[in-house]
N, C-alpha and C positions, 0 to 999 in steps of 0.2 A: 315834312318837310325834305327839300332836295336843294344839295350844296349844287351848286352850277355857276360854273366860271363863263365868261363872258371874253370874247376876243373878237375883236373890230378891224376892219379892213376893207379893199379893196377886190381883194380876191380878185386880180386880173394878170393873169390863173390863178388859184389854187395850185398849190402844188405841196411836195412831199416834206418840204419843212416846215409850213403849216401843220401840218400832220406831225410830225417828229416831235414840235414845241408841244401842240396839242398833248399830246399822251403823256408826256414829262409833265405837263403842268397837272394832266388830271389824276396824276400817282404825288406828286410832288404837294397838292393840296387837298389831297384827299374828297376830289370830287365824285360827284355820280354822275353828269354829266358837264359838258361843254358845248356852247354856243356860237356859231361864227356868226356875227351879224357883217353881212353881205353888205355893204352902204351902197345906197341908190346913186351919192357922188359925194364922194370926199371934199369938203370945203375947199381943203387945202392943195387940193387936185382940181380944179374947176377948168373947166377947157381944156381937159387932157384930151389930146387928138387920138393916142391909143388907148383909151377907155372902152373895152367891150361893153355891151349891153347887159344889164342888170341880168338877164334872163342867163344868158349866156356864163356868165359871171358865177351865178347860183349853181348852173349845171355841175360845172366844173369843182366847186368845194363839196356837191355832191358825191361827185366819183369819188375824189379824194379822202373823203369822211367814210364812205363805207365800213361795214363793218368793225366800228368804232362807237364809241357814245358820244359822237361828234354829232350837231344839228345843226347843220346849215341854214340860215335863217334870212328872208328880207323881211325882217317884223318892222324897220321902220318905214318901209312903203304904209301899211296899216297904222303904225305909230304918227304918222304923218312928221316926222321930225329929220328935222337934216345933222343938228348938234348931237356929240356925244353926252353932253351932260342932259339934255335934256330925254332922249332914248334912254340912259339909265333911270332917271328918278320916273318915266313913265313905266318902263318895265318893273319897278319896285313896286310901284302902287299895284300894277295890273297883275302881279303874282306874290301876294303879300306871305303865303305859305312858305316861300321857299326863298332859299339865301343868296345873294349874289358877290363873285367877286371880280373885279376888273384885271381885266391880264394885257400887257403889251409887253412890245421888245424893248432893248436897249435906245433903239434907234427912235421911237416915237418919245420914250424920256426925256431922248437930246432935244428935242423941239414942242414939248407937252409944255412951256409955257405959251406958243402959239394958239393952242385950242383954246374955245371959247370959255370961259369961266371952269378953268383945268382944277381951281382950288376946290371949285362945289364938285368937281366929280370927287375929288376924292375926302370930298365929307360928305359923299353917296353912299359910296364901296368901297371897301380894301381895294388895295393894287398889288400886283403881283409883277416882278418887271423880271423877262428870262432875258438874261444876258445876248447879246449878238455880237458877230465877229465885227471888229473896226469901230464900234461904238462906243464902248465901256467909258473912254476916257472923257467923250462928250456929253455921255449922259449925266457923269458923275459932276462937270465943273460947267453943268446946263443952271440957267435960272430957275426951272422949276425945282431940280436936287437941292437947291439952297434953301427951298423951303420945307422940302417934303422930306427932305435927310433926316431932320429932329424926330418923324414922327417912324422911323424907322423899327424894324420888328425882327428880329435872329428867322434863319432860313430853317433852322432845327425846328421851330415852331409852327412853320407854314400850315401844317394843318388846325390849326387851332384858330385859322385868320375869322370864325365867326364869333368869338369870344374876345375879339380885337373892338376897341376903342375908336372912332377914326377922330382924324384921318391916321390911316395905319399903310406903311408900304414892307413889301419884302422883295429881294433881291432873290433871286434862283439862278444860281448855275449850272449848265449842262453843257456836254460835248457841243461845240460851235457848229453849226451849219451855216455853209456857207450860198445854200438856196437861194433866189429870188426872182422875184416875178419878172423884173427889169428884163435877167437874161433870155428866162422862158420867151418874152414877146420878141429879144432881139432876135431867136433864134426862129421864131417862126410867129413873124407878127400877125399873119392871119389866121391864128390858132384857133378864133373864133367864126369862121365864117364856113360852114357847112349845117343844113338843116335836118334837124329830125322834128317829127310830129310829135315826139313823145310829150305829154303834159308835166308840168314840173309840179310837186307842191309843196309847199313849205315845210321841213320837218316840226317847226315849233305850233306857227299861228293853221297849220294843217289847210291852209286856203290855195288854189290853183295860183300858179303864176304863170301869165301870159305868155305863150311859147315866142321867143324870138328866134334871131339867126345865133345858133350857137355849136359847141362841134364838140360829139360825145367820142371822139377817138381820141382822147387824152391818155398818156400812160397808163396801169394800174394800180393802184397806191399799194406803197409795202406793205408786208404783212407786219402785225402788229407787234 
């Protein structure tokens, strides 16, 4: 049995902040590995003009995740799912011998009640929320937290998440990281506009991902 964390997002592009949060979660939750679910299309960001192609975003995630137990994956394209609740239920069925925990930032918790069947997500996997600068108050006072708060677990017992009954929520605190994909795109709107012939291979499904326009010239990942 593997203990696997799942962190979803657009990764448009992936950056050092994603890596720092993931390395922290790996340790705090006692994980064997963590999967970055690179979304084919976030329903809450539908039609975003600055959304790079999936292959570009997956390539940036693979680069930032190098030399760490982090596996970027476009598994939703194989599962044919669009919403998180459907993705998580299919992953649980597809990998019955492993245990999974859903990880998200406090910014997502603040709008969690807008997600399809968000209570169903909480009944499918335990949830670990990592604090993010500027979102603590909104997350604590949000609609979702009004319901999830009663299922809170102490951070001191976070590594025992596989024993929790569901729903279960743990809030994890680490040094704040202000890095954002929005700022990265503002600094370089065309970050993905160069072509590489290298074929991408999904680290979870082991399937090839059709090469598209993407940029391999992102800065190297920080030391672990």
